N, CA and C atoms as an extended XYZ file, in Angstrom:
264
Properties=species:S:1:pos:R:3:atomname:S:1:resname:S:1:resid:I:1 pbc="F F F"
N        65.991      -12.388      131.034 N   MET     1
C        66.018      -13.115      132.293 CA  MET     1
C        67.468      -13.502      132.607 C   MET     1
N        67.814      -13.416      133.841 N   ASN     2
C        69.145      -13.754      134.315 CA  ASN     2
C        69.413      -15.247      134.098 C   ASN     2
N        70.640      -15.589      133.644 N   ASP     3
C        70.984      -16.997      133.397 CA  ASP     3
C        70.926      -17.831      134.668 C   ASP     3
N        71.303      -17.235      135.805 N   ASN     4
C        71.253      -17.975      137.072 CA  ASN     4
C        69.818      -18.322      137.460 C   ASN     4
N        68.903      -17.411      137.225 N   VAL     5
C        67.491      -17.655      137.553 CA  VAL     5
C        66.932      -18.737      136.640 C   VAL     5
N        67.242      -18.651      135.350 N   LYS     6
C        66.774      -19.675      134.403 CA  LYS     6
C        67.370      -21.033      134.748 C   LYS     6
N        68.652      -21.055      135.089 N   ASN     7
C        69.332      -22.290      135.467 CA  ASN     7
C        68.679      -22.911      136.701 C   ASN     7
N        68.404      -22.096      137.704 N   ALA     8
C        67.770      -22.587      138.932 CA  ALA     8
C        66.356      -23.081      138.658 C   ALA     8
N        65.623      -22.368      137.804 N   ARG     9
C        64.255      -22.786      137.485 CA  ARG     9
C        64.243      -24.110      136.716 C   ARG     9
N        65.148      -24.264      135.774 N   ASP    10
C        65.245      -25.522      135.025 CA  ASP    10
C        65.649      -26.678      135.937 C   ASP    10
N        66.579      -26.400      136.845 N   TYR    11
C        66.997      -27.417      137.819 CA  TYR    11
C        65.806      -27.862      138.670 C   TYR    11
N        65.057      -26.908      139.181 N   TRP    12
C        63.917      -27.228      140.037 CA  TRP    12
C        62.838      -27.975      139.266 C   TRP    12
N        62.596      -27.594      138.029 N   ARG    13
C        61.600      -28.270      137.204 CA  ARG    13
C        61.983      -29.736      136.978 C   ARG    13
N        63.253      -29.975      136.679 N   GLU    14
C        63.716      -31.350      136.462 CA  GLU    14
C        63.701      -32.148      137.765 C   GLU    14
N        64.020      -31.476      138.867 N   ASN    15
C        63.970      -32.114      140.181 CA  ASN    15
C        62.541      -32.560      140.507 C   ASN    15
N        61.566      -31.700      140.265 N   LEU    16
C        60.167      -32.054      140.526 CA  LEU    16
C        59.694      -33.190      139.633 C   LEU    16
N        60.133      -33.190      138.390 N   ARG    17
C        59.777      -34.283      137.482 CA  ARG    17
C        60.305      -35.611      138.018 C   ARG    17
N        61.529      -35.598      138.506 N   CYS    18
C        62.132      -36.796      139.107 CA  CYS    18
C        61.335      -37.251      140.323 C   CYS    18
N        61.020      -36.311      141.202 N   LEU    19
C        60.261      -36.641      142.407 CA  LEU    19
C        58.895      -37.219      142.079 C   LEU    19
N        58.191      -36.609      141.142 N   LEU    20
C        56.862      -37.109      140.775 CA  LEU    20
C        56.921      -38.510      140.182 C   LEU    20
N        57.923      -38.776      139.365 N   LEU    21
C        58.065      -40.107      138.798 CA  LEU    21
C        58.344      -41.145      139.877 C   LEU    21
N        59.293      -40.855      140.750 N   LEU    22
C        59.653      -41.823      141.797 CA  LEU    22
C        58.518      -42.024      142.802 C   LEU    22
N        57.826      -40.952      143.165 N   LEU    23
C        56.693      -41.092      144.077 CA  LEU    23
C        55.539      -41.855      143.428 C   LEU    23
N        55.362      -41.687      142.134 N   SER    24
C        54.323      -42.444      141.419 CA  SER    24
C        54.647      -43.928      141.413 C   SER    24
N        55.909      -44.254      141.189 N   ILE    25
C        56.316      -45.666      141.231 CA  ILE    25
C        56.073      -46.231      142.618 C   ILE    25
N        56.457      -45.487      143.646 N   TRP    26
C        56.261      -45.961      145.012 CA  TRP    26
C        54.776      -46.160      145.317 C   TRP    26
N        53.942      -45.225      144.873 N   PHE    27
C        52.504      -45.346      145.077 CA  PHE    27
C        51.953      -46.588      144.378 C   PHE    27
N        52.350      -46.791      143.136 N   LEU    28
C        51.851      -47.951      142.401 CA  LEU    28
C        52.265      -49.258      143.054 C   LEU    28
N        53.483      -49.304      143.558 N   VAL    29
C        53.948      -50.540      144.198 CA  VAL    29
C        53.268      -50.745      145.542 C   VAL    29
N        53.246      -49.723      146.375 N   SER    30
C        52.712      -49.910      147.724 CA  SER    30
C        51.193      -49.997      147.744 C   SER    30
N        50.527      -49.099      147.063 N   TYR    31
C        49.061      -49.088      147.083 CA  TYR    31
C        48.488      -50.015      146.023 C   TYR    31
N        49.044      -49.931      144.820 N   GLY    32
C        48.522      -50.736      143.723 CA  GLY    32
C        48.759      -52.219      143.928 C   GLY    32
N        50.028      -52.604      144.103 N   ALA    33
C        50.346      -54.024      144.232 CA  ALA    33
C        49.890      -54.584      145.573 C   ALA    33
N        49.936      -53.788      146.613 N   GLY    34
C        49.568      -54.290      147.944 CA  GLY    34
C        48.080      -54.295      148.217 C   GLY    34
N        47.317      -53.436      147.543 N   ILE    35
C        45.887      -53.316      147.849 CA  ILE    35
C        45.020      -53.522      146.606 C   ILE    35
N        45.213      -52.696      145.579 N   LEU    36
C        44.321      -52.735      144.423 CA  LEU    36
C        44.424      -54.035      143.616 C   LEU    36
N        45.645      -54.472      143.366 N   PHE    37
C        45.848      -55.657      142.529 CA  PHE    37
C        46.199      -56.896      143.351 C   PHE    37
N        45.886      -56.867      144.632 N   ARG    38
C        46.253      -57.959      145.528 CA  ARG    38
C        45.660      -59.285      145.088 C   ARG    38
N        44.388      -59.298      144.758 N   GLU    39
C        43.739      -60.561      144.388 CA  GLU    39
C        44.367      -61.158      143.134 C   GLU    39
N        44.677      -60.323      142.171 N   LEU    40
C        45.320      -60.805      140.944 CA  LEU    40
C        46.721      -61.322      141.235 C   LEU    40
N        47.471      -60.588      142.061 N   LEU    41
C        48.841      -60.986      142.388 CA  LEU    41
C        48.896      -62.188      143.321 C   LEU    41
N        47.839      -62.430      144.076 N   ASP    42
C        47.829      -63.572      144.996 CA  ASP    42
C        47.840      -64.914      144.276 C   ASP    42
N        47.581      -64.911      142.987 N   GLU    43
C        47.636      -66.156      142.222 CA  GLU    43
C        49.075      -66.618      142.018 C   GLU    43
N        50.044      -65.712      142.197 N   ILE    44
C        51.471      -66.026      142.067 CA  ILE    44
C        52.042      -66.216      143.469 C   ILE    44
N        52.829      -67.255      143.658 N   GLN    45
C        53.409      -67.569      144.968 CA  GLN    45
C        54.910      -67.294      144.961 C   GLN    45
N        55.413      -66.710      146.046 N   ILE    46
C        56.853      -66.529      146.267 CA  ILE    46
C        57.170      -67.120      147.630 C   ILE    46
N        58.000      -68.152      147.638 N   ALA    47
C        58.397      -68.835      148.879 CA  ALA    47
C        57.178      -69.261      149.694 C   ALA    47
N        56.118      -69.670      149.004 N   GLY    48
C        54.923      -70.153      149.676 CA  GLY    48
C        53.947      -69.062      150.088 C   GLY    48
N        54.259      -67.817      149.813 N   PHE    49
C        53.377      -66.711      150.172 CA  PHE    49
C        52.810      -66.069      148.913 C   PHE    49
N        51.561      -65.629      148.966 N   PRO    50
C        50.982      -64.946      147.805 CA  PRO    50
C        51.742      -63.648      147.492 C   PRO    50
N        51.912      -63.345      146.216 N   LEU    51
C        52.683      -62.168      145.799 CA  LEU    51
C        52.063      -60.868      146.300 C   LEU    51
N        50.731      -60.774      146.345 N   GLY    52
C        50.076      -59.576      146.870 CA  GLY    52
C        50.423      -59.337      148.332 C   GLY    52
N        50.428      -60.412      149.121 N   PHE    53
C        50.818      -60.320      150.532 CA  PHE    53
C        52.281      -59.905      150.645 C   PHE    53
N        53.129      -60.495      149.787 N   TRP    54
C        54.553      -60.186      149.825 CA  TRP    54
C        54.788      -58.709      149.538 C   TRP    54
N        54.105      -58.161      148.533 N   PHE    55
C        54.267      -56.740      148.226 CA  PHE    55
C        53.778      -55.873      149.373 C   PHE    55
N        52.685      -56.240      149.983 N   ALA    56
C        52.155      -55.441      151.088 CA  ALA    56
C        53.094      -55.463      152.289 C   ALA    56
N        53.766      -56.582      152.512 N   GLN    57
C        54.601      -56.712      153.704 CA  GLN    57
C        56.073      -56.365      153.466 C   GLN    57
N        56.620      -56.792      152.333 N   GLN    58
C        58.056      -56.629      152.110 CA  GLN    58
C        58.400      -55.845      150.850 C   GLN    58
N        57.706      -56.124      149.783 N   GLY    59
C        58.067      -55.578      148.482 CA  GLY    59
C        58.069      -54.074      148.429 C   GLY    59
N        57.082      -53.444      149.032 N   SER    60
C        57.027      -51.981      148.981 CA  SER    60
C        58.187      -51.359      149.754 C   SER    60
N        58.649      -52.018      150.798 N   ILE    61
C        59.797      -51.512      151.549 CA  ILE    61
C        61.064      -51.617      150.710 C   ILE    61
N        61.248      -52.759      150.033 N   TYR    62
C        62.418      -52.940      149.169 CA  TYR    62
C        62.417      -51.916      148.032 C   TYR    62
N        61.257      -51.709      147.440 N   VAL    63
C        61.160      -50.743      146.348 CA  VAL    63
C        61.449      -49.336      146.871 C   VAL    63
N        60.962      -48.996      148.050 N   PHE    64
C        61.218      -47.684      148.635 CA  PHE    64
C        62.716      -47.451      148.830 C   PHE    64
N        63.419      -48.441      149.371 N   VAL    65
C        64.867      -48.307      149.587 CA  VAL    65
C        65.588      -48.190      148.243 C   VAL    65
N        65.179      -48.974      147.265 N   LEU    66
C        65.769      -48.886      145.934 CA  LEU    66
C        65.536      -47.501      145.329 C   LEU    66
N        64.339      -46.956      145.512 N   LEU    67
C        64.035      -45.624      144.986 CA  LEU    67
C        64.871      -44.536      145.653 C   LEU    67
N        65.245      -44.722      146.894 N   ILE    68
C        66.128      -43.766      147.568 CA  ILE    68
C        67.485      -43.728      146.866 C   ILE    68
N        68.027      -44.915      146.556 N   PHE    69
C        69.307      -44.964      145.856 CA  PHE    69
C        69.202      -44.377      144.448 C   PHE    69
N        68.106      -44.642      143.759 N   VAL    70
C        67.885      -44.068      142.437 CA  VAL    70
C        67.803      -42.545      142.533 C   VAL    70
N        67.101      -42.050      143.551 N   TYR    71
C        66.976      -40.603      143.734 CA  TYR    71
C        68.338      -39.954      143.991 C   TYR    71
N        69.150      -40.560      144.831 N   VAL    72
C        70.478      -40.005      145.129 CA  VAL    72
C        71.324      -39.957      143.856 C   VAL    72
N        71.322      -41.046      143.103 N   TYR    73
C        72.090      -41.077      141.857 CA  TYR    73
C        71.586      -40.018      140.886 C   TYR    73
N        70.258      -39.946      140.728 N   TRP    74
C        69.648      -39.003      139.792 CA  TRP    74
C        69.951      -37.560      140.186 C   TRP    74
N        69.859      -37.262      141.469 N   MET    75
C        70.126      -35.895      141.929 CA  MET    75
C        71.601      -35.535      141.783 C   MET    75
N        72.496      -36.495      141.990 N   ASN    76
C        73.921      -36.218      141.773 CA  ASN    76
C        74.185      -35.879      140.312 C   ASN    76
N        73.545      -36.602      139.407 N   GLN    77
C        73.694      -36.306      137.983 CA  GLN    77
C        73.107      -34.931      137.657 C   GLN    77
N        71.964      -34.635      138.252 N   LEU    78
C        71.321      -33.343      138.021 CA  LEU    78
C        72.162      -32.195      138.573 C   LEU    78
N        72.756      -32.392      139.751 N   ASP    79
C        73.635      -31.372      140.336 CA  ASP    79
C        74.831      -31.092      139.426 C   ASP    79
N        75.426      -32.151      138.879 N   LYS    80
C        76.559      -31.968      137.968 CA  LYS    80
C        76.127      -31.243      136.705 C   LYS    80
N        74.962      -31.596      136.183 N   LYS    81
C        74.471      -30.990      134.954 CA  LYS    81
C        74.281      -29.484      135.094 C   LYS    81
N        73.782      -29.051      136.245 N   TYR    82
C        73.490      -27.633      136.447 CA  TYR    82
C        74.553      -26.902      137.264 C   TYR    82
N        75.635      -27.580      137.609 N   GLY    83
C        76.738      -26.923      138.297 CA  GLY    83
C        76.524      -26.709      139.779 C   GLY    83
N        75.694      -27.529      140.407 N   TYR    84
C        75.459      -27.395      141.844 CA  TYR    84
C        76.170      -28.469      142.666 C   TYR    84
N        77.007      -29.261      142.035 N   ASP    85
C        77.698      -30.313      142.786 CA  ASP    85
C        78.757      -29.716      143.690 C   ASP    85
N        79.062      -30.424      144.762 N   GLU    86
C        79.995      -29.927      145.765 CA  GLU    86
C        81.444      -30.152      145.363 C   GLU    86
N        81.688      -31.176      144.558 N   ARG    87
C        83.049      -31.502      144.153 CA  ARG    87
C        83.386      -30.785      142.841 C   ARG    87
N        84.488      -30.107      142.865 N   GLU    88
C        84.924      -29.434      141.626 CA  GLU    88
C        86.382      -29.639      141.396 C   GLU    88
């Protein structure tokens, strides 16, 4: 097998692993904390609001933005590892 093909396949496999992990975290925060575990989280208060409500309204958005930055950092590291970075 050609080294370039193997390199590209390994890059794509690691990229998908990253995406699945980050999307799973986002799902757990937005759906899990905002809907499934809302009653349990509502026992905790943040600034006078139940934590389940906070996650449904604000927390999932904050986590989503944080995950974007994590994804950019992770992909930059992955690009350098496999030689696809733009800066040389």
